[in-house]
C-alpha positions in Angstrom: 57.5 43.4 -5.8 57.7 44.4 -9.2 54.0 44.6 -9.7 54.1 46.9 -6.8 57.4 49.2 -8.4 55.4 49.6 -11.5 51.8 50.4 -10.1 53.1 53.3 -8.0 54.9 54.5 -10.9 51.9 54.3 -13.1 49.7 56.3 -10.6 52.9 59.4 -10.0 52.8 59.7 -13.4 49.2 59.3 -14.5 46.9 59.9 -11.2 43.9 58.8 -13.3 45.3 55.4 -13.7 44.3 54.4 -9.8 40.8 55.4 -10.6 40.3 53.5 -13.8 41.0 49.9 -11.9 37.8 48.0 -10.9 36.5 47.3 -7.6 37.5 44.8 -5.2 35.5 41.6 -6.3 32.8 40.7 -3.8 31.5 37.2 -4.0 28.1 37.4 -2.5 27.1 40.2 -5.2 28.8 38.6 -8.1 27.1 35.1 -7.4 24.5 33.8 -8.8 21.3 33.5 -6.4 19.2 30.4 -5.9 16.2 31.7 -7.7 18.0 32.6 -10.7 19.3 28.9 -11.2 16.6 27.7 -10.3 14.4 29.3 -13.0 16.8 27.3 -15.6 17.0 24.3 -13.9 14.6 22.1 -11.5 17.8 21.3 -9.2 21.4 22.7 -8.9 24.1 20.6 -9.8 27.8 20.6 -10.3 30.8 19.2 -12.0 32.5 15.8 -10.3 35.4 13.2 -11.4 34.1 10.3 -9.4 31.8 7.8 -10.5 29.0 8.7 -8.9 26.6 11.1 -10.4 24.5 11.7 -7.7 27.0 13.8 -6.0 27.0 16.3 -8.5 23.7 17.6 -7.1 23.9 20.5 -5.1 20.6 21.3 -4.2 17.2 19.6 -5.0 14.1 22.0 -4.0 11.9 19.2 -4.6 13.2 17.2 -1.3 11.7 19.8 1.2 8.2 18.9 -0.4 9.1 15.1 0.1 10.3 16.2 3.5 7.4 18.0 4.6 4.8 15.4 3.0 6.7 12.4 4.9 7.6 14.3 8.5 4.0 16.3 8.3 1.1 14.6 5.8 1.9 11.1 5.9 1.5 10.5 9.9 -1.5 11.9 9.6 -2.7 9.9 6.4 -1.5 6.9 8.1 -3.4 6.9 11.0 -6.9 8.8 10.0 -7.2 6.5 6.6 -6.8 2.7 8.5 -8.6 4.7 11.8 -11.7 5.8 10.3 -11.9 2.3 8.9 -11.5 0.9 12.2 -13.9 3.2 14.0 -16.8 2.5 10.9 -16.4 -1.2 11.5 -16.3 -0.8 15.2 -19.6 1.1 14.9 -21.3 -1.5 12.5 -20.3 -4.1 14.6 -22.4 -2.4 17.9 -25.5 -1.6 15.2 -25.8 -4.9 13.2 -23.3 -7.5 15.5 -22.3 -10.1 14.0 -24.0 -12.0 11.1 -24.9 -15.4 12.5 -26.2 -18.3 11.0 -29.2 -20.2 12.8 -28.5 -23.6 14.2 -31.8 -24.1 12.2 -30.6 -23.0 9.0 -27.6 -25.2 9.0 -27.6 -28.6 6.6 -25.0 -30.2 8.2 -23.4 -31.4 5.2 -20.5 -29.6 3.6 -19.2 -28.7 0.2 -16.0 -28.0 -0.7 -15.2 -23.9 -1.2 -11.5 -24.0 -1.4 -8.9 -26.9 -2.5 -5.0 -26.8 -0.9 -3.5 -24.8 -3.3 -5.5 -22.2 -3.1 -5.9 -22.0 0.6 -2.0 -22.2 0.7 -1.5 -19.2 -1.7 -4.1 -16.8 0.1 -2.6 -17.7 3.5 1.4 -17.1 2.2 0.0 -13.7 0.6 -1.8 -13.1 3.8 0.7 -13.6 6.5 3.6 -11.8 4.1 1.0 -8.9 3.8 0.5 -8.5 7.9 4.7 -8.5 8.3 5.0 -6.2 5.5 2.5 -3.7 6.7 3.2 -4.0 10.7 6.9 -3.3 9.3 6.0 -0.4 6.8 3.9 1.3 9.8 7.0 0.9 11.9 9.0 3.1 9.1 6.0 6.4 10.0 5.1 5.6 13.5 8.1 3.9 14.9 10.4 6.9 16.2 6.9 8.6 17.3 5.2 5.9 19.3 7.6 2.8 19.9 11.1 4.9 20.3 10.2 6.8 23.7 8.6 3.4 25.0 11.4 0.5 24.3 14.6 3.5 24.0 16.7 4.1 20.5 19.2 0.5 21.2 16.3 -2.0 21.1 14.0 0.7 18.7 16.6 0.5 16.0 17.3 -3.3 16.5 13.6 -3.7 16.2 13.5 -1.5 12.8 16.8 -3.4 11.2 14.8 -6.9 11.6 11.7 -5.0 10.2 13.7 -3.6 7.4 15.2 -7.3 6.3 11.8 -8.8 6.7 10.1 -5.9 4.6 12.7 -6.7 2.0 12.5 -10.4 1.7 9.1 -11.3 2.4 8.2 -8.6 -0.3 9.4 -11.6 -2.8 6.7 -14.5 -1.9 4.0 -11.4 -1.7 4.3 -10.6 -5.4 4.2 -14.2 -5.9 1.3 -15.1 -4.1 -0.4 -11.7 -5.7 0.3 -13.2 -9.1 -1.0 -16.6 -8.2 -4.5 -15.3 -6.7 -5.1 -14.1 -9.7 -3.9 -16.6 -12.1 -6.5 -18.8 -10.0 -9.5 -16.8 -9.2 -9.5 -14.0 -12.1 -11.9 -15.9 -13.5 -14.4 -16.0 -10.7 -14.4 -12.3 -10.5 -14.9 -10.5 -13.4 -18.0 -8.6 -12.8 -21.5 -9.0 -14.2 -24.8 -7.6 -13.7 -25.9 -9.9 -10.8 -22.7 -8.0 -8.7 -24.6 -4.8 -10.1 -28.3 -6.0 -8.2 -26.2 -7.6 -5.2 -24.5 -3.7 -5.1 -27.8 -2.1 -5.4 -29.2 -4.1 -2.3 -25.9 -3.1 0.1 -25.4 -6.7 -0.4 -28.4 -7.5 2.1 -26.3 -6.3 5.2 -29.1 -3.5 6.1 -32.1 -5.8 5.0 -30.8 -9.1 6.3 -31.5 -10.4 3.3 -29.2 -12.9 1.0 -28.5 -11.6 -2.2 -27.6 -13.7 -5.7 -24.3 -14.5 -6.0 -21.3 -16.3 -7.8 -18.5 -18.0 -6.3 -17.7 -14.6 -5.3 -20.3 -11.6 -4.4 -19.4 -7.9 -5.9 -17.8 -6.9 -2.6 -15.7 -9.9 -2.7 -14.8 -9.5 -6.5 -13.5 -5.6 -4.9 -11.2 -6.4 -2.6 -9.9 -9.2 -5.1 -9.4 -6.1 -7.7 -7.7 -4.3 -5.3 -5.6 -6.5 -4.0 -4.6 -7.6 -7.2 -3.7 -3.9 -8.7 -2.7 -2.5 -5.3 -0.3 -5.5 -4.7 1.1 -4.8 -8.1 1.5 -0.9 -7.4 3.2 -1.8 -4.4 5.8 -4.4 -5.9 7.1 -2.0 -8.6 7.3 1.1 -6.5 9.1 -1.1 -4.0 11.2 -3.1 -6.2 12.2 0.8 -7.7 13.1 1.2 -3.9 14.8 -1.6 -3.1 17.0 -1.0 -6.2 17.3 2.8 -5.9 18.7 4.9 -8.9 17.8 2.2 -11.4 15.2 3.1 -12.7 15.0 7.2 -11.6 16.8 9.9 -10.2 16.3 11.4 -6.7 12.8 13.4 -7.1 11.9 10.5 -8.8 12.7 8.2 -5.5 11.1 10.8 -3.6 7.7 10.7 -6.0 8.0 6.7 -5.6 8.5 6.9 -2.0 5.1 8.8 -1.6 3.4 6.2 -3.8 4.5 3.1 -1.9 3.5 4.6 1.2 -0.1 5.9 0.3 -1.3 2.7 -1.7 0.4 1.2 1.5 -2.1 2.6 3.6 -5.5 2.5 1.5 -4.1 -1.3 1.4 -4.0 -2.1 4.6 -7.4 0.0 5.2 -9.2 -2.1 2.5 -7.5 -5.2 4.1 -9.0 -4.5 7.6 -12.8 -4.7 6.4 -11.9 -8.1 4.7 -10.1 -9.3 7.4 -13.6 -8.0 10.0 -16.2 -9.3 7.1 -14.2 -12.9 7.2 -13.6 -13.1 11.2 -16.0 -11.8 13.6 -18.0 -9.9 10.7 -19.9 -13.5 9.8 -20.3 -16.3 11.2 -18.9 -19.3 8.7 -17.4 -16.6 6.7 -13.4 -18.1 7.8 -14.3 -22.0 7.4 -13.9 -21.8 3.9 -10.8 -20.9 3.7 -9.9 -22.4 6.8 -10.9 -26.0 6.3 -11.5 -25.8 2.6 -15.5 -26.6 3.3 -18.5 -24.5 4.0 -22.2 -25.4 4.7 -24.2 -26.5 2.2 -27.2 -24.3 3.8 -24.8 -21.5 4.3 -23.2 -21.8 0.7 -27.2 -21.6 -0.5 -27.5 -18.2 1.1 -24.5 -16.1 0.5 -23.4 -17.8 -2.6 -26.7 -19.9 -4.4 -25.5 -19.7 -7.9 -22.2 -21.1 -7.1 -23.8 -23.7 -5.5 -26.0 -24.6 -8.2 -23.6 -24.5 -11.0 -21.6 -26.9 -8.2 -24.6 -28.9 -8.1 -25.2 -29.2 -11.5 -21.5 -30.4 -12.1 -22.5 -33.4 -9.8 -25.0 -34.0 -12.0 -27.4 -33.5 -8.7 -30.9 -30.8 -8.9 -30.9 -27.4 -7.6 -33.2 -26.7 -4.5 -33.4 -24.5 -1.7 -31.5 -26.7 1.3 -32.7 -24.3 4.1 -36.2 -26.6 3.4 -34.2 -29.5 4.5 -33.5 -31.3 7.6 -30.0 -31.6 9.0 -28.3 -35.0 8.7 
């Protein structure tokens, strides 16, 4: 009341006083716009008194790019890349068919190829990988493909259990990758024989059998991809499993994108590996199933390794195809 009286008296004594008063405050005009703020910082942050410092982040424009990638590009990548591999394998199978070992080429004798520990490591890692791959694909395609079919309640329960499986089975998968690296790294060192194998196309198009050690060049490529890709998946997965312990919001978004892309590439490469090890080539699955392969099959596909094994046993290396089956 007193302020109003003083203001009225000053206006009567000095009419120019009212004209010298500042204009009413316009919050919209006086505020700093978003582009001006983002010129100085990649994000807009405020001050908080609670312990969670992430709550101070008001706006992070990179989140829009991540959402565009996650909801736009990632489903297309996740469908197109493995889909192209499946189509390629299907065409190859229709043209080439299954690579078979003729009955007259078999010797009837066996040689140990993988011991029990190697087979256990392989199947433990492979089982975990399949579940991790399916649960990861559910993260990308579940709400688009499964939820309209099974309903939101069933999809919610499935996704919850998929999350548990993904988080817990990641650990034996990491252990398996490390064990495979330790057990097989010595047999997967590249050499000149591998280059010759690659130039010959692995004999797939000529019905020949290029020289190969315990693992041929194709198997070595799969091995190194599994080891390097597995370590990348492990590092990015643990970053996501323990959020904000290593990086901030933007770093988490980049890590999630990396984890998804490498995961899709991993699935694509393993599709080719599974094809060759099952329907693609006769006799390939036998070694990892029972641990033994036919001597003639070993001579045809891994002749240098077979001769090395024969040398360790004190036998004379020789071509077994000409030997009669026992």
